[in-house]
C-alpha positions in Angstrom: -17.7 -19.4 -4.5 -18.2 -17.8 -1.0 -15.9 -14.8 -0.6 -15.3 -12.6 2.5 -13.9 -9.2 2.0 -12.5 -7.8 5.2 -12.5 -4.0 5.0 -15.1 -1.6 3.6 -12.9 1.2 2.4 -12.9 2.3 -1.2 -10.7 -0.6 -2.5 -12.3 -3.3 -0.5 -15.8 -2.2 -1.5 -14.8 -2.1 -5.2 -13.3 -5.6 -5.1 -16.4 -6.9 -3.3 -18.5 -5.3 -6.0 -16.5 -6.9 -8.8 -16.7 -10.4 -7.1 -20.5 -10.0 -6.6 -20.9 -9.1 -10.3 -19.4 -12.5 -11.1 -22.3 -14.1 -9.2 -20.2 -15.1 -6.2 -21.7 -15.0 -2.7 -19.8 -12.0 -1.3 -19.9 -10.7 2.3 -18.2 -7.4 2.9 -17.1 -6.6 6.5 -17.0 -3.0 7.8 -15.4 -2.2 11.1 -17.9 0.6 11.8 -21.4 -0.8 12.6 -23.0 2.4 11.7 -21.3 2.5 8.3 -22.4 -1.1 7.7 -26.0 -0.3 8.5 -25.9 2.7 6.3 -24.4 0.7 3.4 -27.2 -1.9 3.8 -29.9 0.8 4.0 -28.7 3.1 1.2 -27.0 0.4 -1.0 -23.9 2.5 -1.5 -20.7 3.3 0.4 -21.4 6.9 1.0 -18.1 7.5 2.8 -15.8 6.2 0.1 -17.7 5.5 -3.1 -20.9 7.6 -3.0 -21.2 7.7 -6.8 -21.7 3.9 -7.3 -24.6 1.8 -6.1 -23.9 -1.6 -4.4 -25.1 -4.7 -6.2 -28.2 -6.1 -4.5 -26.5 -9.4 -4.0 -23.6 -8.0 -2.0 -24.0 -8.5 1.7 -22.5 -6.1 4.3 -21.9 -6.8 8.0 -20.1 -5.5 11.0 -19.9 -8.9 12.5 -16.3 -10.0 11.8 -16.6 -13.6 12.9 -19.7 -14.0 10.7 -17.7 -12.6 7.7 -14.7 -14.9 8.4 -17.0 -17.9 8.7 -18.6 -17.0 5.4 -15.2 -17.1 3.6 -13.9 -20.2 5.3 -14.7 -22.6 2.6 -13.9 -20.2 -0.3 -11.7 -17.1 -0.3 -10.9 -14.5 2.3 -9.7 -11.1 1.0 -8.1 -8.6 3.4 -8.7 -5.1 2.2 -7.0 -2.9 4.8 -4.3 -0.4 4.8 -0.8 -1.8 5.4 -0.9 -0.5 8.9 -3.8 -2.9 9.7 -2.6 -5.9 7.8 -0.9 -7.6 10.8 -3.9 -7.1 13.0 -6.3 -8.6 10.4 -4.0 -11.5 9.8 -3.8 -12.2 13.5 -7.6 -12.2 13.7 -8.0 -15.0 11.2 -9.0 -18.4 12.6 -6.3 -21.0 12.7 -7.9 -23.1 9.9 -5.2 -22.5 7.3 -7.7 -21.0 4.9 -6.5 -19.4 1.6 -6.1 -15.6 2.0 -5.3 -12.7 -0.3 -4.6 -9.2 0.7 -4.9 -5.9 -1.2 -2.4 -3.9 1.0 0.4 -2.1 -0.7 3.4 -0.9 1.2 6.2 -1.6 3.7 5.0 -1.9 7.3 5.9 1.2 9.3 8.4 0.2 12.0 9.3 -3.3 10.8 9.8 -2.4 7.2 8.2 -5.7 6.3 6.3 -6.5 3.1 2.9 -8.2 3.3 4.1 -11.8 2.8 6.8 -11.2 5.5 4.2 -9.9 7.9 2.1 -13.0 7.2 5.0 -15.3 7.8 5.7 -13.7 11.1 2.1 -13.8 12.3 1.4 -17.4 11.3 4.7 -18.8 12.6 4.3 -16.9 15.8 1.2 -18.8 16.7 1.4 -21.5 19.4 2.2 -24.9 17.9 3.0 -23.6 14.5 5.8 -25.4 12.7 8.5 -23.6 10.7 6.7 -24.0 7.4 3.2 -23.6 8.7 2.1 -20.8 6.3 -1.3 -21.2 4.7 -1.8 -20.4 1.0 -1.6 -16.7 0.8 -0.8 -13.9 -1.7 -1.4 -10.4 -2.9 -3.7 -8.8 -5.5 -2.2 -5.7 -7.0 -1.8 -3.7 -10.2 -2.8 -0.3 -11.8 -6.3 0.4 -10.4 -8.3 3.2 -9.0 -11.2 1.9 -6.8 -13.7 4.2 -8.3 -13.1 2.9 -11.8 -13.2 -0.8 -10.7 -16.5 -0.1 -9.0 -17.9 1.6 -12.1 -17.0 -1.5 -14.1 -14.4 0.3 -16.2 -11.7 -1.9 -17.9 -8.9 -2.8 -15.4 -6.1 -5.4 -15.3 -4.6 -6.8 -12.0 -2.2 -9.5 -11.0 -2.7 -12.1 -8.3 0.7 -13.2 -6.9 1.2 -16.3 -4.8 3.7 -19.1 -4.4 0.6 -21.3 -4.3 -0.8 -21.8 -7.9 -4.2 -23.0 -6.5 -4.7 -19.7 -4.7 -3.7 -17.6 -7.7 -6.2 -19.6 -9.8 -8.9 -19.0 -7.1 -8.3 -15.3 -7.3 -8.7 -15.4 -11.1 -11.9 -17.5 -10.7 -13.2 -15.0 -8.1 -12.6 -11.7 -10.1 -11.7 -12.3 -13.7 -14.5 -11.1 -16.0 -15.6 -8.8 -18.8 -14.3 -5.6 -17.2 -11.7 -6.9 -14.8 -8.8 -9.0 -16.2 -6.7 -10.9 -13.6 -3.3 -12.3 -14.4 -1.4 -14.7 -12.1 2.2 -14.6 -10.9 4.4 -16.5 -8.7 6.6 -13.5 -7.9 5.1 -12.3 -4.7 8.2 -10.2 -3.7 8.2 -8.4 -7.1 4.5 -7.6 -7.0 4.7 -6.4 -3.5 7.8 -4.2 -4.0 6.2 -2.7 -7.1 2.9 -1.9 -5.3 4.8 -0.3 -2.4 7.5 1.7 -4.2 5.2 3.2 -6.8 3.4 5.1 -4.1 6.6 6.7 -3.0 7.6 7.7 -6.5 4.1 9.0 -7.1 4.7 11.6 -4.4 7.9 12.7 -6.2 6.1 13.0 -9.5 3.2 14.9 -7.9 5.7 17.4 -6.4 7.4 17.8 -9.8 4.1 18.4 -11.5 3.0 20.8 -8.7 6.0 22.9 -9.7 4.9 22.7 -13.4 8.4 21.6 -14.6 7.0 19.9 -17.7 6.4 16.6 -19.4 10.1 15.9 -20.1 10.9 16.1 -16.4 7.9 13.8 -15.6 9.0 11.2 -18.1 12.5 11.2 -16.8 11.5 10.9 -13.1 9.1 8.0 -13.9 11.8 6.2 -15.9 14.5 6.6 -13.2 12.0 5.8 -10.6 11.3 2.5 -12.3 15.1 1.8 -12.2 15.1 2.4 -8.5 12.1 0.1 -7.9 13.7 -2.7 -10.0 17.1 -2.4 -8.2 15.4 -2.8 -4.8 13.1 -5.6 -5.9 16.0 -7.7 -7.4 18.0 -7.2 -4.2 15.1 -8.6 -2.3 14.7 -11.6 -4.6 12.2 -10.4 -7.1 12.3 -11.3 -10.9 13.4 -8.3 -13.0 10.7 -8.9 -15.6 7.9 -8.3 -13.0 8.7 -4.6 -12.9 7.9 -4.3 -16.6 4.4 -5.6 -15.8 1.2 -4.5 -14.2 2.4 -4.1 -10.7 5.6 -2.4 -11.7 5.5 0.0 -14.7 1.7 -0.2 -15.0 1.0 0.8 -11.4 3.7 3.4 -11.4 2.4 5.2 -14.4 -1.2 5.2 -13.1 -0.3 6.3 -9.6 2.2 8.9 -10.7 0.0 10.6 -13.4 -3.6 9.8 -12.5 -5.8 12.6 -11.0 -7.4 10.1 -8.6 -4.0 9.2 -7.1 -3.8 10.2 -3.4 0.0 9.9 -3.3 0.4 12.2 -6.3 -1.9 14.6 -4.6 0.3 14.7 -1.5 3.3 15.6 -3.7 1.3 18.4 -5.5 0.1 19.9 -2.2 3.7 19.8 -0.7 4.9 21.6 -3.9 2.2 24.2 -3.3 3.6 25.0 0.2 1.2 22.9 2.3 2.5 21.1 5.3 2.4 17.3 5.3 -0.2 17.4 8.0 -2.4 19.7 6.0 -1.9 17.6 2.8 -3.0 14.4 4.6 -5.9 16.0 6.3 -7.3 17.2 3.0 -7.3 13.7 1.5 -9.8 11.8 3.7 -8.0 8.5 2.7 -4.7 6.8 3.5 -1.7 7.8 1.3 0.4 4.7 1.6 3.5 6.3 0.2 3.9 8.5 3.3 4.5 5.8 5.9 6.2 3.5 3.3 8.9 6.0 2.2 11.3 5.8 5.1 10.8 2.0 5.2 11.7 1.7 1.6 14.8 3.7 2.1 15.8 1.8 5.1 15.5 -1.6 3.3 17.4 -0.2 0.4 20.3 1.0 2.6 20.5 -2.4 4.3 21.0 -4.0 0.9 23.3 -1.4 -0.5 20.7 -0.2 -3.1 20.9 3.4 -4.2 17.6 5.1 -4.3 18.1 8.9 -4.8 14.5 9.7 -5.7 13.2 7.9 -2.7 15.8 9.6 -0.5 14.5 13.0 -1.7 10.9 12.0 -1.0 11.9 11.0 2.6 13.5 14.4 3.2 10.6 16.2 1.5 8.1 14.5 3.8 10.2 15.2 6.8 10.5 18.9 6.0 14.2 18.8 5.4 13.8 19.8 1.8 11.3 21.8 -0.2 10.0 20.3 -3.5 12.2 22.7 -5.5 15.2 21.8 -3.4 14.5 18.1 -4.0 14.4 18.5 -7.7 17.6 20.6 -7.6 19.4 17.8 -5.7 18.4 15.2 -8.3 19.4 17.4 -11.2 22.8 18.1 -9.8 23.9 14.5 -9.3 27.0 13.4 -11.2 26.5 12.1 -14.7 26.7 8.4 -15.2 25.9 5.6 -17.6 22.2 4.6 -17.7 
């Protein structure tokens, strides 16, 4: 299978490496021509994954039309932050090719999930009919890019309303060290992938205050309840949140030392400003722009999300980490 991976950050590079390891013809596109040239020369992504060599069979280019042409007959994977998903979708040719994205979050400003962004982009094209949305979907689940690049055991879920596309994602990536499940619940998988980043900031702040494992377990459990309430209100299946993109991704991102969102919370608890915390990461922390969008969508649907609300206030500087914990602990008692 010919596969184009659009975006040479850590996650895009790791997925491209996984696909190349399955003997597919993979071409990875980097926006920065200098970065692409360095990756070809040094056979590693020194900026994002310096520890792991690139497979010799993996091609790297800064020529986006060439990369898109490469994936036209196979699979195109968009590996960009949520903020760039709309731009990359709009750059796709109008050939109705199957496309999968790795973005996790609610788009800043619109509050849209990935599938909603895709629908807006494609239906906004001249001559597009009301149902003219190509086969599309999302790949998500508990995964740190470094571990996938190293070939460490990982399980993901490919979600699409198009069963053929989900099967293509499995064919592209499922192997000895990367297990790929399929799902038709795009809404649930996307909500899980977005909200877990917000909740990881909360857990990071709590751990930064050294409040203990009991508190961490309680926060993760109640966070999962928040995630599920919002997902169901948006049309998701409740069972999805007990799977890889719900509970699985939440536990990993909230507790793993490689989690950028968890790190943001810990730095805020240590007294760093949000600007200082983000500057120290060198990568995008999707929970930061997503948090106010998650809360806005929840409020529009009458869904209560107290942990998310505290994270929004923490990020905005209206609460300290300790004040956020105090607010949650002094809420009225209620039935679980």
